[in-house]
C-alpha positions as CSV (number, residue, x, y, z in Angstrom):
1,M,0.0,0.0,0.0
2,V,2.9,2.4,0.5
3,K,3.6,2.1,-3.2
4,L,0.0,2.5,-4.2
5,Y,-1.3,5.3,-1.9
6,T,-0.1,8.9,-1.9
7,K,2.1,9.9,1.0
8,K,-0.7,11.6,2.9
9,K,-3.2,8.8,2.5
10,W,-0.5,6.2,3.3
11,L,0.1,7.9,6.7
12,E,-3.6,7.8,7.4
13,F,-3.9,4.2,6.3
14,Q,-0.9,3.2,8.4
15,S,-2.5,4.8,11.5
16,E,-5.7,2.9,10.9
17,M,-3.8,-0.3,10.4
18,S,-1.9,0.1,13.7
19,E,-5.2,0.9,15.6
20,S,-6.9,-2.2,14.1
21,H,-4.8,-4.5,16.3
22,G,-6.6,-3.3,19.4
23,Y,-10.0,-4.6,18.2
24,Y,-11.7,-7.9,18.0
25,V,-14.6,-9.0,15.8
26,Q,-17.7,-10.9,17.1
27,Q,-20.4,-12.4,14.9
28,V,-23.8,-11.4,16.0
29,F,-26.2,-13.2,13.6
30,T,-26.3,-14.6,10.1
31,E,-28.9,-14.2,7.4
32,V,-29.3,-15.6,3.9
33,D,-27.6,-12.7,2.1
34,S,-25.6,-11.0,4.9
35,V,-23.7,-11.4,8.1
36,V,-23.6,-8.9,10.9
37,Y,-20.5,-8.4,13.2
38,H,-19.7,-6.3,16.2
39,V,-16.3,-4.8,16.5
40,M,-15.1,-3.9,20.0
41,K,-11.9,-2.8,21.7
42,F,-10.1,-5.2,23.9
43,Q,-10.1,-2.8,26.8
44,S,-13.4,-1.1,26.2
45,S,-16.0,-0.8,29.0
46,S,-19.3,-2.6,29.0
47,S,-21.2,0.7,28.4
48,S,-19.4,1.5,25.1
49,K,-21.3,0.8,21.9
50,P,-19.7,-1.5,19.4
51,R,-19.3,-0.7,15.7
52,V,-21.5,-2.7,13.4
53,L,-20.1,-4.4,10.3
54,M,-22.4,-5.6,7.6
55,H,-21.0,-8.2,5.2
56,D,-23.0,-8.5,1.9
57,K,-22.4,-12.1,0.6
58,Q,-23.7,-11.5,-2.9
59,R,-21.5,-8.4,-3.5
60,D,-18.7,-9.6,-1.2
61,Y,-18.7,-6.1,0.3
62,I,-18.5,-5.0,3.9
63,S,-19.6,-1.7,5.4
64,C,-19.0,-0.1,8.8
65,S,-21.3,2.0,10.9
66,C,-18.5,4.6,11.4
67,T,-18.7,5.5,7.6
68,K,-15.1,6.5,7.5
69,F,-14.6,4.8,4.2
70,D,-17.5,6.8,2.7
71,F,-16.2,10.1,3.9
72,E,-12.4,9.8,3.8
73,G,-11.9,7.1,1.1
74,I,-9.7,4.6,3.1
75,P,-10.8,1.5,5.1
76,C,-11.4,2.2,8.8
77,R,-9.7,0.3,11.6
78,H,-12.9,-1.8,12.1
79,M,-12.8,-3.1,8.5
80,L,-9.0,-3.8,8.7
81,A,-9.6,-5.8,11.9
82,F,-12.2,-7.9,10.0
83,F,-9.7,-8.4,7.2
84,R,-6.9,-9.5,9.6
85,I,-9.1,-12.0,11.4
86,N,-10.3,-13.5,8.1
87,Q,-6.7,-13.6,6.8
88,V,-7.2,-11.2,3.9
89,F,-3.6,-10.2,3.2
90,H,-4.2,-8.1,0.1
91,L,-6.7,-5.2,0.2
92,P,-9.4,-5.8,-2.4
93,D,-9.6,-3.3,-5.3
94,T,-13.2,-2.4,-4.2
95,Y,-11.8,-0.6,-1.2
96,I,-9.0,1.3,-3.1
97,L,-10.2,4.6,-4.5
98,K,-8.2,5.8,-7.5
99,R,-8.3,9.5,-6.4
100,W,-6.0,8.7,-3.5
101,T,-3.5,6.7,-5.6
102,R,-0.2,7.9,-7.1
103,D,-1.3,7.3,-10.8
104,V,-4.4,9.5,-10.4
105,K,-2.9,12.1,-12.9
106,I,-2.6,9.6,-15.7
107,G,-6.3,10.3,-16.7
108,A,-8.9,8.3,-18.6
109,I,-8.3,6.3,-21.8
110,Y,-10.4,7.3,-24.7
111,A,-10.9,5.1,-27.8
112,L,-10.6,6.7,-31.2
113,G,-13.9,7.0,-33.0
114,E,-15.9,7.2,-29.8
115,Q,-17.4,10.3,-28.1
116,N,-17.0,10.1,-24.4
117,Y,-18.9,13.1,-23.0
118,I,-19.4,13.7,-19.3
119,N,-22.7,15.3,-18.4
120,D,-21.4,17.5,-15.7
121,P,-23.2,20.7,-14.7
122,D,-19.8,22.2,-13.7
123,P,-18.5,24.0,-16.9
124,E,-14.9,24.0,-15.6
125,R,-14.9,20.2,-15.1
126,C,-16.6,19.6,-18.4
127,L,-13.9,21.8,-20.2
128,M,-11.2,19.7,-18.5
129,S,-12.8,16.5,-19.7
130,R,-13.0,17.7,-23.3
131,H,-9.4,18.9,-23.2
132,S,-8.2,15.6,-21.8
133,R,-10.1,13.6,-24.4
134,L,-8.7,15.6,-27.3
135,S,-5.2,15.6,-25.9
136,Y,-5.2,11.8,-25.7
137,K,-6.5,11.3,-29.2
138,A,-4.1,13.9,-30.7
139,S,-1.1,12.2,-29.0
140,I,-2.0,8.8,-30.5
141,L,-2.3,10.4,-34.0
142,I,1.1,12.1,-33.5
143,D,2.8,8.9,-32.4
144,D,1.5,7.0,-35.4
145,A,2.0,9.7,-38.0
146,S,5.6,10.5,-36.9
147,L,6.8,7.1,-37.8
148,T,6.9,8.0,-41.5
149,N,7.4,11.1,-43.6
150,E,4.2,10.6,-45.5
151,G,2.2,10.3,-42.3
152,T,3.9,13.4,-40.8
153,T,3.2,15.5,-43.9
154,F,-0.4,14.3,-44.1
155,L,-1.2,15.0,-40.4
156,D,0.5,18.4,-40.7
157,E,-1.8,19.4,-43.5
158,Q,-4.8,18.1,-41.8
159,F,-3.9,20.0,-38.6
160,D,-3.8,23.3,-40.7
161,S,-7.1,22.5,-42.3
162,I,-8.7,21.6,-39.0
163,Y,-7.3,24.7,-37.3
164,N,-8.8,27.0,-40.0
165,K,-12.2,25.3,-39.7
166,I,-12.2,25.7,-35.9
167,Q,-11.3,29.3,-36.2
168,E,-14.3,29.9,-38.5
169,M,-16.6,28.0,-36.1
170,N,-15.4,30.2,-33.1
171,I,-15.9,33.4,-35.1
172,S,-19.4,32.3,-36.2
173,R,-20.3,31.4,-32.7
174,T,-19.1,34.8,-31.4
175,C,-21.2,36.6,-33.9
176,N,-24.3,34.5,-33.1
177,D,-23.8,35.2,-29.4
178,R,-23.6,39.0,-30.0
179,S,-26.7,39.0,-32.2
180,Q,-28.6,37.0,-29.6
181,K,-27.5,39.3,-26.9
182,K,-28.5,42.4,-28.9
183,K,-31.9,40.8,-29.7
184,S,-32.6,40.0,-26.1
185,V,-31.8,43.6,-25.1
186,D,-34.0,45.0,-27.9
187,E,-36.9,42.7,-26.8
188,G,-36.6,43.9,-23.2
189,L,-38.5,46.7,-21.7
190,G,-37.9,50.1,-23.4
191,I,-36.3,52.7,-21.2
192,I,-37.9,56.1,-21.6
193,D,-36.6,59.5,-20.6
194,P,-37.5,60.6,-17.1
195,S,-40.1,63.2,-16.6
196,S,-38.8,66.8,-16.5
197,V,-38.7,68.4,-13.0
198,R,-38.4,72.1,-12.5
199,T,-35.4,72.8,-10.3
200,K,-35.2,75.6,-7.8
201,G,-34.5,79.1,-9.3
202,C,-35.6,78.2,-12.8
203,G,-38.8,80.5,-12.8
204,K,-39.4,83.7,-14.8
205,R,-37.0,86.6,-14.5
206,L,-38.0,89.5,-12.3
207,K,-38.8,92.6,-14.3
208,S,-37.8,96.1,-13.3
209,S,-40.2,98.9,-12.6
210,K,-39.4,100.5,-16.0
211,E,-40.1,97.3,-17.9
212,K,-43.4,96.9,-15.9
213,S,-44.5,100.4,-16.8
214,T,-43.6,99.8,-20.5
215,S,-45.5,96.6,-20.6
216,N,-48.6,98.1,-19.0
217,S,-48.6,101.2,-21.3
218,R,-51.0,101.2,-24.2
219,L,-50.2,101.5,-27.9
220,C,-51.6,104.6,-29.6
221,R,-53.1,103.8,-33.0
222,G,-52.6,107.3,-34.2
223,C,-48.9,108.0,-33.6
224,G,-47.7,104.4,-32.9
225,H,-46.1,105.3,-29.6
226,R,-46.8,103.8,-26.2
227,G,-47.6,105.7,-23.1
228,V,-49.6,105.6,-19.9
229,S,-53.1,107.0,-20.4
230,H,-52.2,107.7,-24.0
231,D,-54.5,106.7,-26.8
232,K,-56.0,108.0,-30.0
233,R,-58.5,110.2,-28.2
234,N,-56.0,112.3,-26.3
235,C,-53.0,112.0,-28.7
236,L,-51.4,115.4,-29.1
237,T,-49.9,114.4,-32.5
238,L,-53.3,113.8,-34.0
239,Q,-54.7,117.0,-32.5
240,Q,-51.9,119.1,-33.9
241,G,-52.1,117.6,-37.4
242,G,-55.9,118.5,-38.2
243,S,-57.5,121.6,-39.7
244,T,-57.5,123.3,-36.3
245,E,-53.8,122.8,-35.9
246,D,-53.0,126.3,-35.0
247,T,-55.9,126.7,-32.8
248,N,-55.1,123.6,-31.0
249,H,-51.5,124.5,-30.8
250,N,-52.4,127.8,-29.1
251,I,-54.7,125.9,-26.8
252,V,-52.0,123.6,-25.9
253,D,-49.5,126.4,-25.4
254,D,-52.0,128.2,-23.2
255,M,-52.5,125.0,-21.3
256,Y,-48.8,124.7,-20.6
257,E,-48.0,128.5,-20.4
258,P,-47.8,129.7,-16.8
259,D,-50.2,132.5,-15.7
260,L,-47.8,135.3,-14.8
261,T,-50.6,137.6,-13.5
262,S,-51.8,135.1,-11.0
263,I,-48.3,134.4,-9.9
264,A,-47.6,138.1,-9.5
265,G,-50.8,138.7,-7.6
266,S,-50.0,135.9,-5.3
267,N,-46.6,137.3,-4.6
268,N,-48.0,140.8,-3.9
269,M,-50.5,139.2,-1.5
270,H,-47.7,137.4,0.2
271,W,-45.7,140.4,0.7
């Protein structure tokens, strides 16, 4: 077993083998297809519970209630005690798991012309399986083709042709993945612009008093100018441009000419 197991598993197996010498096996009852044994320590107390070994006669397989073999992959001390008492000097292959052996890295053997796929949900393990299968088949072809010049030339040409086809397949797959991704995005819910929100300080500009007075002034339809309380009825330009222009002009002058007599009279009265 030291040549078969890895170093770590050999140390574990050696420890279990050493502990197995402190146990004895006692047959409890026998059935048609199986036999039940109790495995106890030599110095165990009466209150300690024994381990139960079940020997399946049809399969020629034993199992222990401690389940060490199921979890750690090496026979437990109770199973080794059973083998010792029954004079089993070579451990059966059923109890040797390949993942704990030294040749675990050799890998599986794949036959040419057969497709050995592993239905594994883990994509990384599935990739490793495909890579291992192709590497094994390619190595066989290289070994056989390298024996002759004709085989080497033929395989070299085939490798170039296969490489070009695989590149085309990868490019086509990449384009299809992009188109599918774009289609799925387009079929999704459309994103519309958010509703506009008035921010603080974006109201109308405050007008000055001059602008307010100009906006409130009326437009005269006679002269075209704007003014407060100014319209066609009291427009001075229209009044001055009629047949009574001079008369109106005098009236307007009289309206705006100060009364000097009244001013003088008021001054005399003041003094």
